[in-house]
C-alpha angles and dihedrals in degrees: 000000000000089000091052090053092047091050091050091047091051091049092046090050092049094050095045094043093053119084090237120138122163092190094052109118121231117243110260140198125219113224117199128176134148095346099316126103138173142158127240134167115289093240093061123079137205105243098180140008112172141131117279107251110255096005116106118224095008139134135204112194124180123195121185134192105236093184098065113117098208137002121016138287123189148147123214115196122194126186127185140150110294112263127159124353132307092251091053090049088049093050091049090051090053095047092048091048094048092053092044096048098041091049086060092050091254120136115236133189140156112241101203145003118280113273131191118234136178109234112179105312090333127105099215129190107210137184131177128225140180134210127197130193127158093353091304116125124205126184123209141186130217110201122178131179142150125243134161094355091309136107112225121198121189115195112183138169142189140162109288089246093057099042097108091055090041093053089052090057094048088050092050093050091051092048091052096046113120130179124200 
C-alpha cells in the first residue's frame, strides 16, 4: 500500500512540476483586411489574400503552418457572393479537388457524408476527405457556410496523425471570423 502512495506521489509531482497545461491557449494573431477579420495561431502565416480571378467581390486567402516539421498543413478560405445552396458549393469543391489532386497523381477520396455542424454562430456544412501519395496520408476538411451575404468555403489539410488538432484550429478560425 505504501508503494502505491509513493507511486501516486511521484506522478503528482511530475505532472505538477512540468509546464504542461492542456487548457493553456495558443498565442494567436488577428488578421484584418478589407472588412474581413479572423484569428489564427501565431506560428501560421497568411501567404495570399487576393480576389478570385473572374469572380466579382471575391477573396482567396491561404494560411500556412510554418512550424510544421514535415508534410504540409494549410487552410484555404474563399468568399464570394452567395449563389446556390451550401450542398451545391460543397459538391463543387469536392469535384474541383478531385480533378486537381488526381491530375497531380495524388489519390483523393471523401471519407464520410456531409454533415451540418454549429461552429460558433455559424451553421456549417462539413465533409472530410483524404489524400494519399507515396504512402503519405493526409486528411482534409471542407467547411462551407453563409454569412453576411457571402458564401465562405474553408478547405484545409493536415497529416492524418494531426487532424484532430488541425480541426480545432479550423473551428477557431471560423468562430473568430468577422465581416464588416
